[in-house]
Each structure stands twice: as C-alpha cells, then as structure tokens.
C-alpha positions as CSV (number, residue, x, y, z in Angstrom):
1,X,0.0,0.0,0.0
2,X,1.3,3.4,-0.9
3,X,2.0,5.7,2.1
4,X,0.1,9.0,2.3
5,X,2.2,12.0,3.3
6,X,0.9,13.9,6.3
7,X,1.9,17.3,5.0
8,X,-0.1,17.4,1.8
9,X,-2.6,20.2,1.4
10,X,-6.2,19.4,2.3
11,X,-8.8,20.1,-0.2
12,X,-10.9,18.2,-2.7
13,X,-9.8,14.6,-2.1
14,X,-12.6,13.0,-4.2
15,X,-10.0,12.4,-7.0
16,X,-7.8,10.5,-4.5
17,X,-10.7,8.5,-3.3
18,X,-11.8,7.8,-6.8
19,X,-8.3,6.5,-7.7
20,X,-8.3,4.2,-4.6
21,X,-11.7,2.7,-5.6
22,X,-10.5,2.3,-9.2
23,X,-7.4,0.4,-8.0
24,X,-9.5,-1.7,-5.6
25,X,-11.9,-2.6,-8.4
26,X,-9.0,-3.5,-10.7
27,X,-7.6,-5.9,-8.1
28,X,-11.0,-7.4,-7.3
29,X,-11.6,-7.8,-11.1
30,X,-8.4,-9.9,-11.4
31,X,-9.4,-12.1,-8.4
32,X,-12.9,-12.5,-9.9
33,X,-11.5,-13.5,-13.4
34,X,-9.2,-16.1,-11.9
35,X,-11.9,-17.5,-9.6
36,X,-14.3,-17.8,-12.5
37,X,-11.6,-19.6,-14.5
38,X,-11.0,-22.0,-11.6
39,X,-14.7,-22.6,-11.2
40,X,-15.1,-23.4,-14.9
41,X,-12.0,-25.7,-15.1
42,X,-12.3,-27.5,-11.7
43,X,-12.4,-31.2,-12.0
44,X,-14.3,-31.9,-8.8
45,X,-17.3,-30.5,-7.1
46,X,-15.5,-29.4,-3.9
47,X,-13.1,-27.3,-5.9
48,X,-15.9,-25.8,-8.0
49,X,-17.8,-25.0,-4.8
50,X,-14.8,-23.2,-3.3
51,X,-14.2,-21.2,-6.4
52,X,-17.9,-20.3,-6.5
53,X,-17.6,-19.1,-3.0
54,X,-14.7,-16.8,-4.0
55,X,-16.7,-15.5,-6.9
56,X,-19.6,-14.7,-4.7
57,X,-17.4,-13.0,-2.1
58,X,-15.6,-10.9,-4.7
59,X,-18.9,-9.7,-6.2
60,X,-20.1,-8.8,-2.7
61,X,-16.9,-6.9,-2.1
62,X,-17.3,-5.0,-5.3
63,X,-20.9,-4.1,-4.4
64,X,-19.7,-3.0,-0.9
65,X,-17.0,-0.8,-2.5
66,X,-19.6,0.9,-4.7
67,X,-21.8,1.6,-1.6
68,X,-18.8,3.1,0.3
69,X,-17.9,5.2,-2.7
70,X,-21.4,6.6,-2.9
71,X,-21.4,7.2,0.9
72,X,-18.1,9.2,0.9
73,X,-19.2,11.5,-2.0
C-alpha cells in the first residue's frame, strides 16, 4: 500500500478516493476473473464450490466498495 504524506494540502480529495476505488476494483476484477476460471475448469465438485464461494465474495466486495464510494461522495 502506498503511504500517504501527512503534510499534503487538504482540499478536494474526491479524486484521490476515486483513484483508490479504481485500484481496488481492478484488483477485485483480477481475483474475480481467476476465480471464475478456476470454477469453470475445476475437475471436482469441492473445488468448484470453493471457487464459486470466492466468486460470490468478490462480487459482494465490489458491491460494498460501490456503496462506500457513494457514501463518501
């Protein structure tokens, strides 16, 4: 995680927050794509179920991030 300097001027931080949400969604998108791949290519039901759980959790995390972003605006 990138450190945030304490001495930077205060002002409109919405661009900074937007950038953070953009980065978060990019990372969640990578996790989602890989989990969906694992789910599709898994050879046994247990592995498919675990991958499906990751997919569901990532989708929930993305929805939560959207809610937080709306809240902080």
